[in-house]
C-alpha positions as CSV (number, residue, x, y, z in Angstrom):
1,M,3.2,-48.5,-63.8
2,N,6.4,-46.4,-64.1
3,T,7.9,-42.9,-63.8
4,G,10.4,-40.6,-65.1
5,T,13.7,-42.1,-64.0
6,E,16.9,-40.2,-63.4
7,T,20.4,-41.4,-64.3
8,P,23.3,-40.8,-62.0
9,F,24.9,-37.8,-63.4
10,S,27.0,-35.3,-61.4
11,K,25.1,-32.7,-59.3
12,A,26.7,-29.8,-61.3
13,A,24.7,-30.8,-64.4
14,S,21.0,-30.9,-64.5
15,P,20.1,-34.6,-65.0
16,P,17.7,-35.5,-67.8
17,R,14.4,-37.1,-66.9
18,Y,13.2,-40.1,-68.9
19,L,9.4,-40.6,-69.2
20,V,8.2,-44.1,-69.3
21,A,5.2,-44.3,-71.7
22,G,1.8,-44.5,-70.0
23,T,3.1,-43.5,-66.5
24,R,3.2,-40.7,-64.1
25,P,6.4,-39.2,-62.7
26,S,5.6,-40.2,-59.1
27,Q,5.3,-44.0,-59.9
28,S,7.8,-46.7,-59.8
29,P,8.1,-49.5,-62.3
30,H,6.4,-52.8,-61.5
31,I,7.4,-55.4,-64.0
32,P,6.4,-59.0,-63.7
33,S,9.6,-61.2,-63.2
34,S,8.4,-63.6,-65.9
35,T,9.2,-61.0,-68.5
36,L,12.8,-60.5,-67.4
37,A,16.0,-62.2,-68.7
38,D,19.2,-62.1,-66.7
39,L,20.2,-58.5,-67.6
40,E,23.8,-58.8,-66.7
41,A,24.4,-62.3,-68.2
42,P,26.4,-62.4,-71.4
43,V,24.3,-63.3,-74.5
44,S,26.5,-66.4,-74.9
45,A,24.7,-68.0,-71.8
46,V,21.4,-67.4,-73.5
47,G,22.8,-68.9,-76.7
48,Q,23.8,-72.1,-74.9
49,Q,20.1,-72.5,-73.7
50,L,18.8,-71.8,-77.2
51,S,20.9,-74.4,-78.8
52,L,18.7,-76.9,-76.9
53,V,15.7,-75.7,-79.0
54,E,17.4,-76.5,-82.3
55,D,18.6,-79.8,-81.0
56,G,15.1,-80.8,-79.8
57,P,12.3,-82.5,-81.8
58,D,12.5,-82.0,-85.6
59,I,10.2,-79.1,-86.2
60,S,11.3,-78.4,-89.7
61,T,8.3,-80.3,-91.2
62,Q,5.7,-78.8,-88.9
63,Q,3.1,-76.6,-90.5
64,C,1.4,-73.6,-89.0
65,S,-2.0,-75.2,-88.7
66,G,-2.6,-73.5,-85.4
67,T,-3.4,-74.7,-81.9
68,P,-6.4,-73.5,-80.0
69,H,-4.3,-70.7,-78.5
70,S,-2.2,-70.0,-81.6
71,I,-2.1,-66.7,-83.4
72,T,-2.8,-68.4,-86.8
73,S,-6.0,-70.0,-85.6
74,Q,-7.6,-66.6,-84.4
75,P,-9.0,-64.2,-86.9
76,S,-8.2,-60.6,-86.8
77,S,-10.7,-58.3,-85.0
78,A,-9.4,-55.1,-86.6
79,T,-10.5,-55.7,-90.3
80,C,-10.7,-51.9,-90.8
81,L,-6.9,-51.8,-90.6
82,G,-6.3,-54.2,-93.5
83,P,-3.4,-54.5,-95.8
84,P,-1.0,-53.3,-96.9
85,Y,0.6,-54.1,-93.6
86,P,4.0,-52.6,-92.5
87,T,5.4,-56.1,-92.3
88,D,4.6,-56.9,-95.9
89,G,8.2,-56.3,-96.9
90,L,9.2,-59.1,-94.6
91,C,6.6,-61.8,-95.4
92,S,3.0,-62.4,-95.9
93,R,0.7,-61.9,-92.9
94,E,0.0,-65.6,-92.6
95,L,3.7,-66.4,-92.5
96,L,4.3,-63.7,-90.0
97,K,1.8,-65.2,-87.6
98,C,3.4,-68.6,-88.2
99,M,6.8,-67.2,-87.1
100,L,5.3,-65.6,-84.0
101,D,3.5,-68.8,-83.1
102,D,7.0,-70.5,-83.3
103,Y,8.4,-67.9,-80.9
104,L,5.5,-68.4,-78.5
105,E,5.8,-72.1,-78.6
106,F,9.6,-72.8,-78.7
107,L,11.3,-69.6,-77.5
108,Y,9.0,-67.9,-75.1
109,P,9.7,-70.5,-72.3
110,L,13.4,-69.4,-72.4
111,I,13.0,-65.8,-73.3
112,P,9.5,-64.6,-72.0
113,V,9.9,-60.9,-73.1
114,V,6.2,-60.5,-73.9
115,H,2.9,-60.8,-71.9
116,R,1.2,-63.4,-74.0
117,P,-2.5,-62.5,-73.7
118,S,-1.7,-58.8,-74.4
119,F,0.6,-59.7,-77.3
120,R,-1.9,-62.1,-78.9
121,Q,-4.7,-59.4,-78.6
122,G,-2.3,-56.7,-80.1
123,L,-1.6,-58.9,-83.1
124,R,-5.2,-59.7,-83.6
125,Q,-6.0,-56.0,-83.6
126,N,-3.2,-55.3,-86.1
127,R,-1.6,-53.1,-83.6
128,D,1.7,-52.9,-85.7
129,V,-0.3,-50.8,-88.2
130,Y,-0.3,-47.8,-85.9
131,D,2.1,-48.6,-83.1
132,K,5.7,-48.3,-84.1
133,D,7.0,-49.8,-80.9
134,F,4.9,-52.9,-81.3
135,L,6.0,-53.2,-85.0
136,G,9.6,-53.1,-83.8
137,L,8.9,-55.8,-81.2
138,I,7.3,-58.0,-83.9
139,L,10.4,-57.6,-86.2
140,S,12.8,-58.5,-83.4
141,L,10.8,-61.6,-82.4
142,C,10.9,-62.8,-86.0
143,A,14.6,-62.1,-86.3
144,A,15.3,-64.0,-83.1
145,T,13.1,-67.0,-84.2
146,V,15.0,-67.4,-87.5
147,G,18.4,-66.7,-85.7
148,T,17.9,-69.5,-83.2
149,M,16.1,-72.0,-85.3
150,P,17.7,-72.4,-88.7
151,R,15.5,-75.3,-89.6
152,R,12.4,-73.1,-89.2
153,F,13.9,-70.6,-91.6
154,R,14.1,-73.4,-94.2
155,A,10.5,-74.2,-93.6
156,Y,9.6,-70.6,-94.1
157,R,11.4,-70.7,-97.4
158,S,9.2,-73.5,-98.6
159,F,6.0,-72.0,-97.2
160,K,3.0,-71.6,-99.7
161,T,3.8,-67.8,-99.6
162,P,7.5,-68.2,-99.0
163,I,9.9,-65.7,-97.5
164,Q,12.0,-63.9,-100.0
165,F,15.3,-63.7,-98.1
166,Q,18.1,-66.1,-99.1
167,T,19.8,-66.3,-95.7
168,R,19.0,-65.8,-92.1
169,T,21.6,-63.0,-92.0
170,E,19.8,-61.1,-94.8
171,M,16.5,-61.4,-93.0
172,I,17.8,-60.4,-89.6
173,R,19.6,-57.3,-91.0
174,Y,16.4,-56.4,-92.8
175,C,14.4,-56.6,-89.5
176,Y,17.0,-54.5,-87.7
177,D,17.3,-51.8,-90.4
178,L,13.5,-51.5,-90.6
179,S,13.1,-51.3,-86.9
180,S,15.8,-48.6,-86.8
181,E,14.0,-46.6,-89.4
182,L,11.0,-46.4,-87.2
183,R,12.8,-44.4,-84.6
184,G,12.0,-40.7,-84.5
185,P,14.1,-37.9,-82.9
186,D,12.3,-38.5,-79.5
187,Y,12.7,-42.3,-79.6
188,F,14.9,-42.4,-76.4
189,D,12.8,-39.8,-74.5
190,R,10.0,-42.2,-73.8
191,I,11.1,-45.6,-72.3
192,N,9.0,-48.7,-72.4
193,L,9.4,-52.4,-72.0
194,Q,8.8,-53.0,-75.7
195,K,11.8,-51.0,-76.6
196,W,14.0,-52.9,-74.2
197,A,12.7,-56.3,-75.6
198,T,13.3,-55.2,-79.1
199,S,16.9,-54.4,-78.5
200,Y,17.4,-57.6,-76.4
201,M,15.9,-59.8,-79.0
202,M,18.0,-58.2,-81.8
203,T,21.1,-58.7,-79.5
204,I,20.4,-62.4,-79.5
205,S,19.6,-62.5,-83.2
206,F,23.0,-61.0,-84.2
207,F,24.8,-63.2,-81.7
208,Q,23.2,-66.4,-83.3
209,I,24.4,-65.6,-86.8
210,G,28.0,-64.8,-85.6
211,E,27.9,-60.9,-85.7
212,H,29.3,-60.6,-82.2
213,N,30.4,-57.0,-82.3
214,R,27.1,-55.8,-83.7
215,S,25.4,-58.0,-81.0
216,R,27.5,-56.3,-78.2
217,M,26.6,-52.8,-79.4
218,V,22.9,-53.5,-79.4
219,E,23.2,-55.3,-76.0
220,V,24.6,-52.1,-74.5
221,E,21.4,-50.3,-75.6
222,S,19.2,-53.0,-74.2
223,M,21.0,-52.8,-70.9
224,Q,20.5,-49.0,-70.7
225,F,16.8,-49.5,-71.3
226,A,16.6,-52.1,-68.6
227,R,18.4,-49.8,-66.2
228,L,16.1,-46.9,-67.0
229,L,13.1,-49.1,-66.4
230,D,14.7,-50.3,-63.0
231,L,14.3,-53.9,-64.1
232,H,17.2,-54.8,-61.9
233,R,15.2,-53.7,-58.8
234,I,13.5,-56.8,-57.7
235,S,11.5,-54.9,-55.0
236,G,9.6,-53.3,-57.8
237,Y,7.8,-56.5,-58.8
238,D,8.6,-58.8,-55.9
239,G,5.4,-60.8,-54.9
240,L,3.6,-60.3,-58.2
241,N,1.9,-63.3,-59.9
242,T,4.5,-64.5,-62.4
243,E,1.9,-66.4,-64.5
244,P,-0.3,-64.7,-67.0
245,T,-3.9,-64.5,-65.8
246,S,-5.2,-65.5,-69.1
247,Y,-3.5,-67.6,-71.8
């Protein structure tokens, strides 16, 4: 998949090497183009597209009954890793899966930052119980979902196990604070796509609630992750199948 990637420092200093998780130093990153957003485009451009989601069909009354491919309709295969879940402070597990189904149905076509089959499998296996990067990704997806779709947040407030936050801002800040607490001293030493996606989705979340300066600061982080992963080098994934091989 990927390699240690050097950043352009002066030759006088010894440039640090960044290890991409699960890769060997001799490899180059190969990221499917379907997972990439326009890295250099301002978040406002994404916001204009996301406004179409909120202006679309009235989804405020939809319930999370689950489609054949939805997360809520599929039982977990990792029962040995049962509650309490690390997301219990955010909401119930059932409501969490509802939020993530909403992301996959409404936002994924605009912001495809996950590989759907792998993501669904990870959630069924309760991967967030032991994988902090996956947990951070989940939190950022939930934050972006309520940030871009206020009506869904109101629906979550009236869910049978309702969310406890009074405002979208309160919830998004909670998601960001919790994901930040997950970072250890070596967080930036191992670079992966999940960390980029987490920062990018939090960028969008803060932008949608009007915290533009905070959005810009997080956006800088996401852009640095993207550059270290060489996401801007189309040759690294040119010619790959852009469609998931399995739903």
